C-alpha angles and dihedrals in degrees: 000000000000089000091053091050091049091052092049091050091049091050091050091052091051091051092048092047095047112107116253118244112270118254111275119247119246105288125221091251091051091048090053091048092050091049089053089055087059098037097054100058091039094049092238099122091118092065112103113240121219136183113205120205097231132130095219107095107236149126130195147164118237114219088324088288104099141011125224134188126186126229086236091066093046088054096058100040113088103186141046089236091062094052092042093059092044089056090043088053090055091046087053091060089056098042092046090052093237094153092060092045092050092048091050091049090049092050091049091053091048093052092046090049092051092052091047090049092054090053097045102028126204124081095315093104096053093046094048093046089055090050090052093046091053095049094090091054095048096073137267124307119260089252091054091049090053091047090051090048090053091047090052094051092046093049092048092052092045093051095044095252126135109265092192085079087078092057091046095048094048090047090055092049089050089061093056107087099183097057111128114222109255137120113339091009096043087129113037109239116260136182092265093056092047091048091051092050092048092050091047091052092047089049089061099028109027094183097049116140119223129204118248113252 
């Protein structure tokens, strides 16, 4: 009987000492649910939602007609708040009409390049026109990224979500050196952007707590 008790005690100790399963990453179903939390108040429920199997952490809107997030981004975000504000950031690009503004800027550069080419001759016109035409596909301007950041923070506060998720998500992207500029990371995060986000959050939530970098 004593031997049986000893075995049972030993088994109990093994169970207690065994490591608990690590916290699951954000699943595809959870990502879709979080996007819906952003899409409903922004009237973007009609946009198709895609998850791309790609290691590069990223998210983007395509011509304002769909939203995509990579598995790489889902792998580095730890909280729902972080993914919420990323999606809110992308929604901001649509709601702030950034696609139209970028297209207009691209067209303006192409026209200016054509005029310059006529004056200077050579292949300058064709080269510059191509540069202008590719501008829309090269990512948003720094100003548009900041506007989308602000939109994300404001939406999170309005909807009762945690806006600090934006600061946390951007901080994590800033630590990834091999991220190629595109979509959500079209401008690699820098200290100025993080400072702006932090100040924007404190403007709306003066007692917000931020993670240590």
